[in-house]
C-alpha positions as CSV (number, residue, x, y, z in Angstrom):
1,X,80.9,84.6,108.9
2,X,81.1,82.0,106.2
3,X,83.5,81.5,103.3
4,X,82.4,83.2,100.1
5,X,83.0,81.9,96.6
6,X,82.0,84.0,93.7
7,X,82.5,82.3,90.3
8,X,84.1,84.2,87.5
9,X,80.7,85.0,85.9
10,X,79.0,85.7,89.3
11,X,78.3,88.8,91.3
12,X,75.8,91.6,91.1
13,X,76.2,93.5,87.8
14,X,75.5,97.2,88.1
15,X,76.1,100.2,85.9
16,X,77.3,103.4,87.5
17,X,77.6,106.6,85.4
18,X,78.2,104.4,82.3
19,X,80.8,102.2,84.1
20,X,79.9,98.5,84.3
21,X,80.7,97.1,87.8
22,X,80.4,93.7,89.3
23,X,79.9,93.5,93.1
24,X,81.9,90.3,93.7
25,X,81.6,90.3,97.5
26,X,78.9,92.3,99.3
27,X,79.5,93.6,102.8
28,X,76.2,92.1,104.0
29,X,77.9,88.7,103.5
30,X,81.0,89.7,105.5
31,X,79.4,91.4,108.5
32,X,80.4,94.7,107.0
33,X,84.1,93.8,107.2
34,X,85.0,94.0,103.5
35,X,83.5,94.2,100.0
36,X,85.1,93.7,96.5
37,X,83.9,95.4,93.3
38,X,85.3,94.8,89.8
39,X,85.3,97.8,87.4
40,X,85.3,97.5,83.6
41,X,86.7,100.8,82.3
42,X,86.5,102.1,78.8
43,X,89.7,103.6,77.4
44,X,89.7,107.2,78.8
45,X,87.2,106.3,81.5
46,X,87.4,106.6,85.2
47,X,85.8,108.4,88.2
48,X,86.0,112.1,89.0
49,X,88.5,113.1,91.7
50,X,86.9,112.1,95.1
51,X,87.5,111.4,98.7
52,X,86.1,108.5,100.8
53,X,85.7,109.6,104.4
54,X,84.7,106.2,105.7
55,X,86.7,103.5,103.9
56,X,90.0,102.6,102.4
57,X,90.3,101.2,98.9
58,X,92.9,98.7,97.6
59,X,93.0,98.3,93.8
60,X,94.5,95.5,91.8
61,X,94.9,96.1,88.1
62,X,93.6,93.0,86.2
63,X,93.8,94.3,82.7
64,X,94.9,97.4,80.9
65,X,97.0,100.5,81.8
66,X,95.9,103.3,84.1
67,X,97.0,106.7,85.2
68,X,96.4,107.3,89.0
69,X,96.4,110.4,91.1
70,X,96.4,109.6,94.8
71,X,97.2,112.2,97.4
72,X,98.6,114.6,94.8
73,X,101.0,112.1,93.3
74,X,100.4,110.9,89.7
75,X,101.8,107.6,88.4
76,X,101.1,105.0,85.7
77,X,100.2,101.4,86.4
78,X,99.9,98.2,84.4
79,X,98.4,94.7,84.9
80,X,99.4,93.3,88.3
81,X,100.0,96.6,90.0
82,X,98.4,97.3,93.4
83,X,97.3,100.7,94.7
84,X,96.2,101.6,98.2
85,X,94.0,104.8,98.5
86,X,93.5,105.5,102.2
87,X,90.3,107.2,103.5
88,X,90.5,110.9,103.6
89,X,92.9,111.2,100.7
90,X,91.8,112.5,97.3
91,X,92.2,110.1,94.4
92,X,91.1,109.3,90.9
93,X,92.2,107.1,88.0
94,X,91.9,107.1,84.2
95,X,92.1,104.0,81.9
96,X,94.8,104.6,79.3
97,X,95.5,103.1,75.9
98,X,93.4,101.8,73.1
99,X,91.9,98.8,75.0
100,X,89.5,98.7,78.0
101,X,90.8,98.1,81.5
102,X,89.6,96.1,84.4
103,X,90.4,96.4,88.1
104,X,89.3,94.9,91.4
105,X,88.7,97.3,94.3
106,X,88.7,95.9,97.8
107,X,86.8,98.2,100.1
108,X,87.3,98.2,103.9
109,X,85.1,98.5,105.8
110,X,82.3,97.5,103.5
111,X,79.2,99.6,102.8
112,X,80.2,101.8,99.8
113,X,78.9,99.1,97.5
114,X,75.4,100.5,98.5
115,X,76.3,103.7,96.7
116,X,76.9,101.7,93.5
117,X,73.6,99.9,93.9
118,X,71.7,103.1,94.6
119,X,73.1,104.9,91.6
120,X,72.6,101.9,89.3
121,X,68.9,101.8,90.3
122,X,68.5,105.2,88.7
123,X,67.8,105.5,85.0
124,X,70.7,106.6,82.7
125,X,69.0,110.1,82.5
126,X,68.7,110.3,86.3
127,X,72.4,109.3,86.6
128,X,73.2,112.5,84.7
129,X,71.7,114.6,87.4
130,X,75.0,115.4,89.0
131,X,73.6,117.2,92.1
132,X,71.5,114.1,92.8
133,X,74.5,111.8,92.5
134,X,76.6,114.1,94.8
135,X,73.8,114.1,97.4
136,X,73.6,110.3,97.3
137,X,77.4,110.1,97.6
138,X,77.3,112.3,100.7
139,X,75.1,109.7,102.4
140,X,78.0,107.2,101.9
141,X,80.7,109.5,103.0
142,X,81.8,110.3,99.4
143,X,83.0,113.8,98.5
144,X,83.2,114.4,94.8
145,X,85.9,117.0,94.0
146,X,85.9,119.5,91.1
147,X,88.2,118.5,88.2
148,X,91.7,119.9,88.4
149,X,91.8,123.5,87.1
150,X,88.1,124.0,87.7
């Protein structure tokens, strides 16, 4: 494995369900050990509740404020906070406040960035086909959960 340097404007830019992401470090460059993905979240934005069955995620808040629910516990975070979401544990987050947020997600082991690439390759209309997105997610060990109260 070789050292990796991704400049501040580098990485593979993808759009997943309206969320701009930048794959800063791809697992193919780390032998599948780790990947890193930067998320640019609109105020009020975030993923649906979900479980990763194959990988752990460690998040670093780079900008903004977020509300997180991890393993049934809900808490607020600000710039500089770090959150660990282990595999097998339901989690989600929502960007709060009037300004967008930005976070870095370190994924171990790597591989889930392939889900982002596969979804991004779909047209915006195809990305709205939720059963299709759920089916793609299953191939990556992702279980999308119904929203609370549903």
